[in-house]
VOPAGU-2260 file (C-alpha; in pm, 1 decimal, decimal comma):
REM VOPAGU-2260
SITE   aa  ch    i         X         Y         Z
SITE  MET   A    0    -608,2   -2176,7    1580,6
SITE  SER   A    1    -660,6   -2153,0    1215,3
SITE  ASP   A    2    -390,3   -2128,2     953,7
SITE  ALA   A    3    -341,1   -1961,9     618,9
SITE  THR   A    4    -434,4   -2256,7     424,2
SITE  SER   A    5    -739,7   -2343,5     601,1
SITE  VAL   A    6    -905,4   -2029,7     460,2
SITE  SER   A    7    -986,8   -1954,2      74,6
SITE  LEU   A    8    -716,5   -1722,3     -60,7
SITE  GLY   A    9    -947,4   -1613,1    -341,8
SITE  GLY   A   10   -1233,5   -1552,3    -100,7
SITE  GLU   A   11   -1036,4   -1380,4     159,5
SITE  THR   A   12    -867,6   -1164,8    -132,5
SITE  LEU   A   13   -1221,8   -1087,3    -254,5
SITE  LYS   A   14   -1335,6    -962,1      92,3
SITE  ALA   A   15   -1021,2    -744,9     153,8
SITE  THR   A   16   -1044,8    -605,1    -196,2
SITE  ALA   A   17   -1392,1    -480,2    -145,1
SITE  ALA   A   18   -1269,7    -347,8     201,5
SITE  LYS   A   19    -993,7    -156,1      21,8
SITE  PHE   A   20   -1247,1     -14,2    -227,2
SITE  THR   A   21   -1468,7     112,3      57,0
SITE  MET   A   22   -1167,0     254,0     241,4
SITE  ALA   A   23   -1078,8     418,9     -99,1
SITE  ALA   A   24   -1416,8     591,0    -139,7
SITE  ILE   A   25   -1404,5     700,8     220,8
SITE  GLY   A   26   -1031,4     818,9     182,0
SITE  PHE   A   27   -1064,1     968,8    -147,8
SITE  LEU   A   28   -1364,4    1183,0     -17,8
SITE  GLY   A   29   -1154,8    1313,0     250,9
SITE  THR   A   30    -844,4    1381,9      -0,6
SITE  ILE   A   31   -1074,3    1619,8    -211,7
SITE  VAL   A   32   -1208,8    1782,8     107,0
SITE  PHE   A   33    -872,8    1831,8     276,1
SITE  ALA   A   34    -670,6    1933,1     -28,4
SITE  ARG   A   35    -927,4    2194,6    -114,2
SITE  VAL   A   36    -939,4    2325,8     257,9
SITE  LEU   A   37    -588,4    2313,0     321,3
SITE  GLY   A   38    -412,9    2407,8      22,4
SITE  PRO   A   39    -111,6    2257,5    -175,1
SITE  THR   A   40     105,4    2368,1     141,1
SITE  GLY   A   41     -90,1    2269,4     434,1
SITE  PHE   A   42    -194,3    1931,2     256,5
SITE  GLY   A   43     185,8    1885,4     141,4
SITE  GLY   A   44     308,6    1939,1     505,8
SITE  TYR   A   45      75,4    1684,0     672,1
SITE  TYR   A   46     192,8    1426,6     422,7
SITE  LEU   A   47     556,4    1531,6     455,4
SITE  LEU   A   48     523,4    1439,9     819,4
SITE  PHE   A   49     330,1    1139,8     791,5
SITE  SER   A   50     610,0    1009,6     538,8
SITE  LEU   A   51     855,9    1064,4     809,4
SITE  VAL   A   52     637,4     886,8    1063,9
SITE  LYS   A   53     611,7     575,1     835,2
SITE  ILE   A   54     979,8     563,1     792,0
SITE  ALA   A   55    1042,9     602,7    1172,8
SITE  ASP   A   56     792,9     304,8    1230,3
SITE  ARG   A   57     998,0      58,7    1002,9
SITE  ALA   A   58    1189,3    -126,0    1253,4
SITE  VAL   A   59     866,5    -227,5    1433,7
SITE  ASN   A   60     693,8    -324,8    1087,0
SITE  GLY   A   61    1005,7    -506,4    1016,3
SITE  TRP   A   62    1015,4    -720,5    1338,5
SITE  GLY   A   63     626,7    -752,2    1306,4
SITE  THR   A   64     674,4    -897,9     946,1
SITE  ALA   A   65     914,6   -1161,6    1144,1
SITE  VAL   A   66     650,7   -1243,0    1371,7
SITE  LYS   A   67     405,9   -1262,3    1094,9
SITE  LYS   A   68     662,4   -1516,1     935,2
SITE  ARG   A   69     689,5   -1717,6    1220,3
SITE  PHE   A   70     337,5   -1679,9    1333,4
SITE  SER   A   71     225,4   -1839,1     998,4
SITE  GLU   A   72     445,4   -2157,3    1015,3
SITE  ALA   A   73     310,2   -2500,6    1110,2
SITE  ASP   A   74     465,0   -2516,8    1454,2
SITE  THR   A   75     440,4   -2185,7    1646,6
SITE  ALA   A   76     450,8   -2040,8    1985,7
SITE  PRO   A   77     178,1   -1736,6    1965,1
SITE  GLY   A   78     212,8   -1613,4    2298,3
SITE  GLU   A   79     572,8   -1574,9    2301,1
SITE  LEU   A   80     571,9   -1391,1    1948,3
SITE  VAL   A   81     317,5   -1139,0    2062,9
SITE  GLY   A   82     526,5   -1087,3    2394,9
SITE  SER   A   83     822,4   -1028,2    2161,3
SITE  GLN   A   84     657,5    -777,7    1957,5
SITE  ALA   A   85     523,3    -573,1    2258,7
SITE  LEU   A   86     902,6    -551,6    2411,3
SITE  PHE   A   87    1028,6    -449,8    2079,9
SITE  THR   A   88     776,6    -179,3    2033,3
SITE  VAL   A   89     826,0     -26,3    2370,2
SITE  VAL   A   90    1190,4      -6,2    2330,1
SITE  TRP   A   91    1185,5     121,6    1972,0
SITE  MET   A   92     920,5     380,0    2064,2
SITE  ALA   A   93    1147,0     524,3    2349,4
SITE  ILE   A   94    1452,4     579,1    2117,7
SITE  VAL   A   95    1245,7     747,2    1840,7
SITE  CYS   A   96    1051,1     974,3    2059,6
SITE  ALA   A   97    1386,0    1097,3    2222,8
SITE  ALA   A   98    1516,7    1155,9    1885,9
SITE  ALA   A   99    1210,2    1350,8    1770,7
SITE  LEU   A  100    1218,4    1562,1    2068,2
SITE  LEU   A  101    1597,2    1646,4    1996,4
SITE  ALA   A  102    1521,7    1723,4    1623,9
SITE  SER   A  103    1198,9    1906,6    1668,4
SITE  LYS   A  104    1321,2    2243,2    1499,9
SITE  GLN   A  105    1419,3    2051,3    1212,0
SITE  LEU   A  106    1067,4    1882,3    1192,6
SITE  VAL   A  107     916,4    2214,1    1196,4
SITE  ASP   A  108    1119,0    2364,9     934,7
SITE  TYR   A  109    1082,0    2082,5     693,2
SITE  THR   A  110     711,9    2009,9     721,9
SITE  GLY   A  111     604,1    2380,0     789,0
SITE  LEU   A  112     369,8    2277,1    1080,6
SITE  PRO   A  113     431,0    2426,3    1422,1
SITE  GLU   A  114     312,8    2130,1    1613,7
SITE  ALA   A  115     518,8    1864,1    1417,3
SITE  PRO   A  116     713,0    1704,9    1685,2
SITE  VAL   A  117     395,7    1632,9    1907,5
SITE  LEU   A  118     200,4    1525,3    1578,1
SITE  PHE   A  119     502,2    1282,6    1507,3
SITE  ILE   A  120     516,4    1138,4    1844,1
SITE  VAL   A  121     115,9    1084,9    1836,6
SITE  LEU   A  122     118,8     951,2    1499,1
SITE  LEU   A  123     398,0     696,6    1541,1
SITE  PHE   A  124     255,8     567,3    1882,7
SITE  ALA   A  125     -66,0     497,5    1697,7
SITE  VAL   A  126      75,9     318,1    1373,3
SITE  THR   A  127     330,7     110,4    1593,4
SITE  LEU   A  128      41,7     -56,6    1784,7
SITE  PHE   A  129    -171,4    -102,3    1478,2
SITE  GLU   A  130      31,0    -239,3    1242,9
SITE  PRO   A  131     218,6    -557,0    1402,6
SITE  LEU   A  132    -128,6    -672,1    1525,2
SITE  ASP   A  133    -262,0    -628,4    1166,0
SITE  LEU   A  134      19,1    -840,0    1045,1
SITE  MET   A  135     -83,5   -1113,6    1311,9
SITE  VAL   A  136    -409,6   -1129,3    1203,4
SITE  GLN   A  137    -303,1   -1168,1     841,7
SITE  ALA   A  138     -68,1   -1446,7     949,7
SITE  ARG   A  139    -377,3   -1639,4    1072,4
SITE  GLY   A  140    -505,4   -1598,0     724,5
SITE  ARG   A  141    -790,7   -1363,5     802,3
SITE  VAL   A  142    -694,6   -1086,1     557,8
SITE  GLY   A  143   -1065,1   -1015,7     523,8
SITE  ALA   A  144   -1099,5    -941,6     889,5
SITE  SER   A  145    -761,8    -714,1     873,3
SITE  MET   A  146    -888,6    -525,3     590,8
SITE  TRP   A  147   -1228,8    -444,2     718,0
SITE  THR   A  148   -1069,9    -330,3    1045,8
SITE  ASP   A  149    -864,2     -93,9     849,9
SITE  THR   A  150   -1177,8      29,6     672,1
SITE  LEU   A  151   -1357,7      75,5    1002,6
SITE  ARG   A  152   -1052,3     293,3    1095,5
SITE  SER   A  153   -1095,8     497,8     761,7
SITE  VAL   A  154   -1466,8     533,4     850,0
SITE  LEU   A  155   -1391,7     681,9    1178,5
SITE  THR   A  156   -1090,5     876,8    1061,9
SITE  PHE   A  157   -1277,5    1112,4     825,7
SITE  PRO   A  158   -1548,8    1249,1    1052,1
SITE  LEU   A  159   -1267,6    1302,7    1315,3
SITE  GLN   A  160   -1007,3    1494,4    1084,3
SITE  LEU   A  161   -1316,6    1691,5     943,4
SITE  GLY   A  162   -1435,0    1773,2    1301,4
SITE  LEU   A  163   -1095,3    1881,0    1412,7
SITE  ILE   A  164   -1011,5    2080,0    1097,2
SITE  THR   A  165   -1358,9    2263,0    1123,1
SITE  LEU   A  166   -1248,3    2355,5    1488,6
SITE  GLY   A  167    -969,6    2533,8    1350,5
SITE  LEU   A  168    -670,6    2279,9    1412,6
SITE  GLY   A  169    -583,6    2271,8    1019,0
SITE  ALA   A  170    -326,1    2006,0     927,1
SITE  ALA   A  171    -285,1    1901,9    1276,4
SITE  GLY   A  172    -634,7    1789,0    1291,0
SITE  MET   A  173    -558,4    1542,1    1018,1
SITE  ALA   A  174    -299,0    1380,7    1250,6
SITE  TYR   A  175    -495,6    1388,3    1568,9
SITE  GLY   A  176    -797,9    1234,2    1367,2
SITE  LEU   A  177    -590,7     959,9    1238,1
SITE  ALA   A  178    -428,6     883,5    1548,5
SITE  ALA   A  179    -790,7     871,0    1755,9
SITE  ALA   A  180    -932,6     628,2    1485,4
SITE  THR   A  181    -628,0     408,2    1496,8
SITE  PHE   A  182    -632,1     380,3    1894,2
SITE  LEU   A  183   -1014,5     311,2    1881,5
SITE  THR   A  184    -963,0      -6,2    1639,0
SITE  VAL   A  185    -662,0    -145,5    1791,5
SITE  PRO   A  186    -910,6    -363,7    2039,8
SITE  ILE   A  187   -1053,9    -533,8    1739,1
SITE  LEU   A  188    -747,6    -657,2    1594,1
SITE  TRP   A  189    -636,4    -760,0    1953,7
SITE  TYR   A  190    -946,1    -978,4    1951,4
SITE  PHE   A  191    -863,3   -1147,6    1621,9
SITE  VAL   A  192    -510,3   -1219,2    1742,2
SITE  ARG   A  193    -622,9   -1453,2    2006,5
SITE  ALA   A  194    -306,8   -1497,6    2200,3
SITE  ARG   A  195    -186,9   -1355,9    2543,3
SITE  PRO   A  196     152,9   -1201,4    2525,5
SITE  VAL   A  197     419,6   -1412,2    2711,0
SITE  ALA   A  198     759,2   -1333,4    2782,0
SITE  PRO   A  199     968,7   -1491,2    2476,5
SITE  GLU   A  200    1238,6   -1759,1    2549,8
SITE  ARG   A  201    1586,6   -1713,2    2399,1
SITE  GLU   A  202    1533,7   -1978,1    2133,6
SITE  THR   A  203    1217,9   -1770,6    2022,8
SITE  VAL   A  204    1402,2   -1423,0    1989,6
SITE  GLU   A  205    1704,1   -1590,1    1813,3
SITE  ASN   A  206    1443,2   -1762,6    1563,1
SITE  LEU   A  207    1280,1   -1439,3    1522,6
SITE  TRP   A  208    1602,5   -1224,4    1481,5
SITE  SER   A  209    1725,9   -1488,3    1195,8
SITE  TYR   A  210    1443,3   -1318,8     992,6
SITE  ALA   A  211    1413,1    -969,9    1145,9
SITE  ARG   A  212    1770,7    -908,1    1055,1
SITE  PHE   A  213    1645,4    -910,0     704,2
SITE  SER   A  214    1281,7    -784,9     736,8
SITE  ILE   A  215    1372,1    -477,9     934,1
SITE  PRO   A  216    1600,5    -323,5     658,6
SITE  ASN   A  217    1354,5    -462,6     410,1
SITE  SER   A  218    1062,6    -264,7     582,5
SITE  LEU   A  219    1302,9      33,6     592,9
SITE  LEU   A  220    1417,0      31,3     241,2
SITE  SER   A  221    1085,8     -24,8     102,7
SITE  GLN   A  222     905,3     247,3     286,8
SITE  ALA   A  223    1198,3     466,2     192,8
SITE  TYR   A  224    1134,1     393,4    -172,6
SITE  ASP   A  225     766,8     419,5    -160,2
SITE  ARG   A  226     796,2     780,0      13,5
SITE  PHE   A  227    1121,8     885,9    -140,9
SITE  ASP   A  228     942,4    1092,4    -388,2
SITE  ILE   A  229     733,3    1298,8    -165,1
SITE  ILE   A  230    1025,4    1355,8      62,2
SITE  LEU   A  231    1261,2    1472,2    -198,7
SITE  LEU   A  232    1010,6    1694,1    -353,4
SITE  GLY   A  233     969,2    1846,7     -15,2
SITE  TYR   A  234    1339,5    1889,9      29,6
SITE  LEU   A  235    1423,5    2003,4    -337,6
SITE  LEU   A  236    1132,2    2194,3    -410,7
SITE  ALA   A  237     869,3    2289,3    -143,9
SITE  PRO   A  238     556,5    2151,0      43,5
SITE  ALA   A  239     331,7    2252,3    -239,0
SITE  ALA   A  240     495,1    2022,9    -488,2
SITE  ALA   A  241     435,1    1749,7    -229,4
SITE  GLY   A  242      98,3    1830,1    -225,7
SITE  HIS   A  243      60,8    1792,7    -623,0
SITE  TYR   A  244     253,5    1472,6    -604,8
SITE  GLU   A  245      24,0    1330,1    -309,9
SITE  VAL   A  246    -290,5    1442,3    -497,9
SITE  ALA   A  247    -184,6    1218,7    -821,0
SITE  LEU   A  248     -69,2     938,7    -605,5
SITE  LYS   A  249    -409,8     927,1    -434,9
SITE  LEU   A  250    -578,6     906,2    -763,7
SITE  THR   A  251    -390,9     593,8    -862,4
SITE  VAL   A  252    -384,6     416,5    -509,4
SITE  PRO   A  253    -671,2     190,1    -593,7
SITE  ALA   A  254    -484,8      10,5    -855,4
SITE  THR   A  255    -275,4    -152,5    -581,5
SITE  PHE   A  256    -590,0    -272,8    -357,1
SITE  VAL   A  257    -594,0    -645,1    -540,7
SITE  THR   A  258    -232,4    -653,6    -477,6
SITE  MET   A  259    -217,3    -558,7    -117,5
SITE  ALA   A  260    -528,0    -781,6     -28,5
SITE  ALA   A  261    -375,2   -1081,3    -220,0
SITE  SER   A  262     -32,2   -1066,4    -128,9
SITE  SER   A  263     -95,3   -1044,0     245,6
SITE  GLY   A  264    -289,8   -1359,0     239,4
SITE  LEU   A  265     -45,5   -1525,2     -25,5
SITE  MET   A  266     274,4   -1453,7     179,9
SITE  ALA   A  267     106,1   -1654,6     482,3
SITE  ARG   A  268      -9,9   -1918,6     238,2
SITE  VAL   A  269     320,2   -1986,9      73,6
SITE  SER   A  270     511,5   -1966,5     425,6
SITE  HIS   A  271     279,6   -2245,0     547,9
SITE  ARG   A  272     291,7   -2460,6     219,2
SITE  HIS   A  273     716,8   -2407,6     207,1
SITE  SER   A  274     743,3   -2488,1     583,0
SITE  LYS   A  275     581,3   -2818,2     522,6
SITE  GLY   A  276     772,0   -2884,2     186,6
SITE  GLU   A  277     461,5   -2813,6     -47,1
SITE  GLU   A  278     474,0   -2644,2    -372,4
SITE  PRO   A  279     308,9   -2301,8    -383,6
SITE  GLY   A  280     330,7   -2234,2    -762,1
SITE  ALA   A  281     -40,8   -2242,9    -849,1
SITE  ASP   A  282    -127,1   -2005,0    -602,9
SITE  VAL   A  283     159,6   -1763,8    -707,7
SITE  SER   A  284      65,5   -1786,3   -1099,1
SITE  ASN   A  285    -317,0   -1739,9   -1014,8
SITE  THR   A  286    -247,1   -1426,3    -806,7
SITE  LEU   A  287     -13,1   -1290,6   -1082,7
SITE  ALA   A  288    -280,2   -1333,3   -1321,4
SITE  PHE   A  289    -535,4   -1083,3   -1147,0
SITE  THR   A  290    -318,7    -859,5    -946,0
SITE  SER   A  291    -307,8    -602,0   -1208,0
SITE  ILE   A  292    -666,1    -619,2   -1308,0
SITE  VAL   A  293    -738,3    -260,6   -1169,6
SITE  ALA   A  294    -400,5    -120,2   -1233,7
SITE  ILE   A  295    -435,7    -164,1   -1603,8
SITE  PRO   A  296    -764,9      20,2   -1674,5
SITE  MET   A  297    -648,1     294,2   -1436,7
SITE  PHE   A  298    -333,7     346,0   -1652,7
SITE  PHE   A  299    -548,5     374,8   -1987,1
SITE  GLY   A  300    -790,1     604,3   -1830,6
SITE  ALA   A  301    -506,9     840,4   -1672,0
SITE  VAL   A  302    -349,8     834,1   -2022,4
SITE  ALA   A  303    -715,3     945,7   -2186,2
SITE  MET   A  304    -790,4    1219,5   -1942,0
SITE  PRO   A  305    -527,5    1329,3   -1700,7
SITE  GLU   A  306    -601,2    1711,6   -1640,3
SITE  GLN   A  307    -979,2    1629,0   -1613,1
SITE  LEU   A  308    -933,5    1404,8   -1357,2
SITE  VAL   A  309    -715,0    1619,9   -1152,4
SITE  VAL   A  310    -885,8    1961,5   -1189,1
SITE  THR   A  311   -1231,7    1841,2   -1183,8
SITE  PHE   A  312   -1177,2    1664,8    -830,9
SITE  PHE   A  313    -919,0    1884,3    -676,1
SITE  GLY   A  314    -940,9    2213,4    -838,2
SITE  PRO   A  315    -731,8    2437,0   -1099,4
SITE  GLU   A  316    -451,4    2487,4    -822,8
SITE  TYR   A  317    -369,7    2120,9    -859,0
SITE  ALA   A  318    -333,0    2118,9   -1243,0
SITE  GLU   A  319      41,2    2049,5   -1231,4
SITE  ALA   A  320     -47,3    1715,5   -1092,7
SITE  ALA   A  321    -184,0    1578,4   -1423,4
SITE  VAL   A  322     128,0    1501,8   -1570,9
SITE  LEU   A  323     239,3    1325,3   -1253,1
SITE  LEU   A  324     -68,1    1113,9   -1271,6
SITE  VAL   A  325       3,4     936,1   -1586,9
SITE  GLY   A  326     368,4     831,9   -1462,4
SITE  LEU   A  327     232,5     704,7   -1126,0
SITE  ALA   A  328     -38,6     483,7   -1294,9
SITE  LEU   A  329     216,1     313,5   -1515,1
SITE  TYR   A  330     446,0     289,0   -1199,4
SITE  GLN   A  331     131,6     109,0   -1014,2
SITE  ILE   A  332     115,1    -150,0   -1288,3
SITE  ALA   A  333     470,4    -254,9   -1206,9
SITE  LYS   A  334     404,9    -224,5    -835,5
SITE  THR   A  335     116,5    -468,3    -847,3
SITE  GLN   A  336     328,0    -753,3   -1026,3
SITE  ALA   A  337     652,3    -680,7    -830,8
SITE  GLY   A  338     453,7    -660,1    -513,5
SITE  VAL   A  339     343,8   -1020,5    -538,0
SITE  LEU   A  340     673,2   -1173,9    -619,4
SITE  THR   A  341     825,7    -969,7    -330,1
SITE  SER   A  342     594,6   -1119,2     -87,0
SITE  VAL   A  343     648,3   -1484,5    -223,9
SITE  ILE   A  344    1020,7   -1439,0    -167,2
SITE  ASP   A  345     936,1   -1368,1     210,7
SITE  GLY   A  346     700,0   -1653,8     224,8
SITE  ILE   A  347    1001,5   -1895,1      98,0
SITE  ASP   A  348    1229,8   -1765,0     369,5
SITE  ARG   A  349    1450,0   -1550,5     172,2
SITE  PRO   A  350    1411,6   -1189,2     317,3
SITE  ASP   A  351    1800,6   -1136,4     239,3
SITE  VAL   A  352    1719,8   -1150,2    -123,3
SITE  ASN   A  353    1465,3    -901,1    -107,3
SITE  THR   A  354    1718,2    -699,3     100,6
SITE  ARG   A  355    1948,8    -680,3    -181,5
SITE  VAL   A  356    1692,5    -598,0    -440,5
SITE  SER   A  357    1549,5    -312,1    -231,2
SITE  ALA   A  358    1890,6    -163,9    -162,7
SITE  LEU   A  359    1944,5    -168,0    -543,2
SITE  THR   A  360    1635,0     -21,3    -658,9
SITE  LEU   A  361    1626,9     245,4    -362,7
SITE  GLY   A  362    1995,7     354,1    -474,9
SITE  ILE   A  363    1881,2     372,6    -842,1
SITE  ASN   A  364    1571,0     563,1    -738,7
SITE  ILE   A  365    1770,8     817,7    -518,7
SITE  VAL   A  366    2048,2     878,3    -824,2
SITE  LEU   A  367    1805,7     923,9   -1098,6
SITE  GLY   A  368    1546,5    1099,3    -862,6
SITE  VAL   A  369    1781,9    1363,5    -776,3
SITE  ALA   A  370    1946,5    1413,8   -1121,2
SITE  LEU   A  371    1594,1    1427,6   -1300,6
SITE  THR   A  372    1409,4    1659,4   -1050,5
SITE  LEU   A  373    1683,9    1908,5   -1055,2
SITE  VAL   A  374    1661,8    1896,5   -1448,6
SITE  TYR   A  375    1272,1    1858,8   -1515,7
SITE  GLY   A  376    1107,1    1900,7   -1182,7
SITE  ALA   A  377     845,7    1692,4   -1012,6
SITE  ILE   A  378     797,4    1464,4   -1310,1
SITE  GLY   A  379    1177,4    1370,0   -1311,2
SITE  VAL   A  380    1122,6    1169,2    -971,9
SITE  VAL   A  381     817,1    1009,4   -1124,4
SITE  ILE   A  382    1017,0     875,7   -1419,8
SITE  ALA   A  383    1302,7     745,4   -1188,2
SITE  THR   A  384    1042,9     569,4    -969,0
SITE  VAL   A  385     884,3     391,6   -1293,0
SITE  VAL   A  386    1256,3     281,9   -1392,3
SITE  ALA   A  387    1329,3     182,9   -1047,2
SITE  GLU   A  388    1002,2     -23,2    -995,4
SITE  THR   A  389    1051,9    -194,5   -1338,8
SITE  LEU   A  390    1395,8    -305,1   -1240,0
SITE  ARG   A  391    1254,8    -436,6    -898,8
SITE  TYR   A  392     991,0    -646,5   -1111,4
SITE  VAL   A  393    1291,6    -787,5   -1320,6
SITE  CYS   A  394    1499,8    -885,9   -1050,1
SITE  SER   A  395    1231,8   -1054,4    -846,1
SITE  ALA   A  396    1106,0   -1241,3   -1148,5
SITE  VAL   A  397    1451,6   -1414,2   -1236,7
SITE  ILE   A  398    1475,7   -1508,9    -849,1
SITE  ILE   A  399    1117,9   -1656,8    -872,7
SITE  LYS   A  400    1170,2   -1865,5   -1177,8
SITE  ARG   A  401    1477,3   -2009,6   -1022,0
SITE  GLN   A  402    1333,7   -2102,1    -684,6
SITE  LEU   A  403    1001,8   -2180,9    -824,6
SITE  PRO   A  404    1018,0   -2304,0   -1201,6
SITE  SER   A  405     642,2   -2391,0   -1211,2
SITE  VAL   A  406     523,8   -2022,0   -1136,3
SITE  VAL   A  407     379,8   -1845,1   -1483,2
SITE  LEU   A  408     527,1   -1505,1   -1467,8
SITE  PHE   A  409     299,7   -1347,6   -1741,7
SITE  PRO   A  410     -25,7   -1553,2   -1756,5
SITE  ARG   A  411    -275,9   -1512,9   -2033,1
SITE  THR   A  412    -517,6   -1344,7   -1840,6
SITE  LEU   A  413    -283,5   -1047,5   -1802,3
SITE  GLY   A  414    -262,7   -1002,3   -2172,0
SITE  GLU   A  415    -646,1   -1019,3   -2183,4
SITE  GLN   A  416    -654,9    -751,7   -1931,3
SITE  PHE   A  417    -450,5    -520,4   -2150,9
SITE  ALA   A  418    -659,6    -580,5   -2460,6
SITE  ALA   A  419    -969,8    -469,7   -2242,4
SITE  GLY   A  420    -790,0    -168,3   -2140,4
SITE  LEU   A  421    -699,9     -64,8   -2493,5
SITE  ALA   A  422   -1079,2    -138,6   -2588,6
SITE  MET   A  423   -1175,1      86,7   -2284,9
SITE  PHE   A  424    -923,2     361,3   -2397,1
SITE  ALA   A  425   -1076,9     337,7   -2765,0
SITE  VAL   A  426   -1423,9     420,9   -2624,3
SITE  ILE   A  427   -1363,9     702,1   -2391,3
SITE  VAL   A  428   -1097,0     896,8   -2586,6
SITE  PRO   A  429   -1382,4    1009,1   -2858,1
SITE  VAL   A  430   -1633,8    1042,6   -2548,0
SITE  GLU   A  431   -1407,5    1277,0   -2364,8
SITE  ARG   A  432   -1350,9    1494,9   -2677,7
SITE  ALA   A  433   -1698,2    1512,5   -2772,6
SITE  VAL   A  434   -1811,5    1612,9   -2420,4
SITE  ALA   A  435   -1690,3    1928,4   -2235,2
SITE  VAL   A  436   -1611,3    1817,2   -1900,9
SITE  ASP   A  437   -1707,5    2094,1   -1627,1
SITE  HIS   A  438   -1845,3    1908,0   -1352,4
SITE  TRP   A  439   -1783,8    1606,2   -1140,9
SITE  TYR   A  440   -2087,7    1402,9   -1248,9
SITE  GLN   A  441   -1981,4    1428,0   -1618,6
SITE  LEU   A  442   -1636,3    1285,0   -1552,7
SITE  LEU   A  443   -1808,2    1039,8   -1319,8
SITE  ALA   A  444   -2028,0     915,1   -1601,5
SITE  ILE   A  445   -1702,4     879,3   -1834,2
SITE  VAL   A  446   -1530,8     674,9   -1568,4
SITE  VAL   A  447   -1841,6     469,9   -1528,4
SITE  LEU   A  448   -1871,6     422,6   -1894,7
SITE  GLY   A  449   -1498,2     300,6   -1935,5
SITE  ALA   A  450   -1520,0      92,2   -1636,2
SITE  ALA   A  451   -1845,6     -98,1   -1786,8
SITE  VAL   A  452   -1653,7    -145,7   -2135,6
SITE  TYR   A  453   -1321,0    -287,3   -1931,3
SITE  ALA   A  454   -1556,0    -530,5   -1747,1
SITE  VAL   A  455   -1774,6    -642,9   -2010,5
SITE  THR   A  456   -1493,5    -693,1   -2260,2
SITE  LEU   A  457   -1259,8    -887,6   -2016,1
SITE  ALA   A  458   -1556,2   -1106,2   -1907,3
SITE  ALA   A  459   -1614,4   -1184,2   -2280,3
SITE  ILE   A  460   -1273,6   -1263,2   -2371,3
SITE  SER   A  461   -1147,6   -1421,5   -2059,1
SITE  ARG   A  462   -1259,5   -1774,0   -1957,9
SITE  LYS   A  463   -1037,0   -1802,1   -1657,3
SITE  LEU   A  464   -1194,0   -1504,1   -1524,5
SITE  ARG   A  465   -1531,1   -1612,7   -1550,1
SITE  ILE   A  466   -1434,9   -1948,6   -1387,3
SITE  THR   A  467   -1226,7   -1757,6   -1101,3
SITE  ILE   A  468   -1537,0   -1536,5   -1023,8
SITE  ARG   A  469   -1759,8   -1838,6   -1010,3
SITE  GLY   A  470   -1519,1   -2000,0    -749,2
SITE  VAL   A  471   -1433,9   -1722,4    -553,4
SITE  VAL   A  472   -1827,9   -1651,7    -500,8
SITE  ARG   A  473   -1890,1   -1991,5    -409,6
SITE  SER   A  474   -1612,5   -2000,1    -140,6
SITE  SER   A  475   -1683,1   -1678,3       9,7
SITE  ARG   A  476   -1954,2   -1638,6     276,1
SITE  PHE   A  477   -1809,9   -1321,0     407,1
SITE  GLU   A  478   -1751,3   -1444,1     756,6
SITE  ILE   A  479   -1507,6   -1253,6     968,6
């Protein structure tokens, strides 16, 4: 069985990032269609429900993270790890489904969806099958295979959701469509795992629990933190406010693709090297240099024309999302850097540290989020999230420097990306002001112009980028 260091981190990241952008194109098209068809209330109601599902599945995800960690180490028992995951998933599903049935009225009232309890159970079953297998594939270093399987899921999800909505199922069609696509792609992940489940020995379970007792709360805290904004808006304001937030968030999601792809492979790579007593500092520094390469130009683009981006794609009823877009784009820059550091801390077998950092940042986000939302509305929760994520980055950076002194936290390449972003901003602002953006193709032309200016400028000033591109292209054969 291959391990995480036997494949190219750069090559796998490139393949995974390509998959993420393909997924984004499909997902973005779906978001535009469904946001317009369902309106802010129905669209927001679905994402309120999905946020609850993603919190409810955190125990399974946390156990899966422990399985991924042990799976990626030099000496493993793959069959027992897969078996332990299967047993944990079955037990947790039974507990959560019973709780969902008891709280069915509250689910309906909160989301505004009459079918909420059934949709909750169906979605939960789907994601608790998919995510642990996905983590095992990543543990083998096959991040490209993981991401392209997820991309196939997106390819299947869009037509299934569209068909079900066309049949009159409304927001429920989005839930059933995602669940169906997930079930269809689970066998592909199972093929890449290549390990038959075996009843785990007590020693294996204890070894997993030594990590899972931190990775489970970490997963819960992280997801609660990620989805806190939309959950709070649904509670304090209305599903429509959650719809505005989700639209703005969808526009900034591509900023995280490089981070998500690189972190998945980096965690397994750091784990394998750490288990053998090797130094992973160079891999970490190189990842930090490029993890914000998409987030930075997206932030400058959001500052340059926030309302045009939101209204042109989603319609005037989502105009209130424009101000949220700028704040969320800033948040994504901090998230892309902090996300890498969090994965490294997991990889060096210190999930307990991430537990403390996550608890601190979530606490600050809750206190600030509630206070600022009551005073300023939806933008208040975004401001709180920016503050909390910046704190997460600072705390994680301090810890990494203590554990891995050779890591360069702010590589020169990162500064070059900010310089290229400023050059892009200087070009597109006068163009946007000179052209009345009334149609999507006009907006797309400005976006393409900005991307071209950023790419050319960065390639011209960054020698490291040019060297890295040549190395990654040589090592990437796009094999699954």
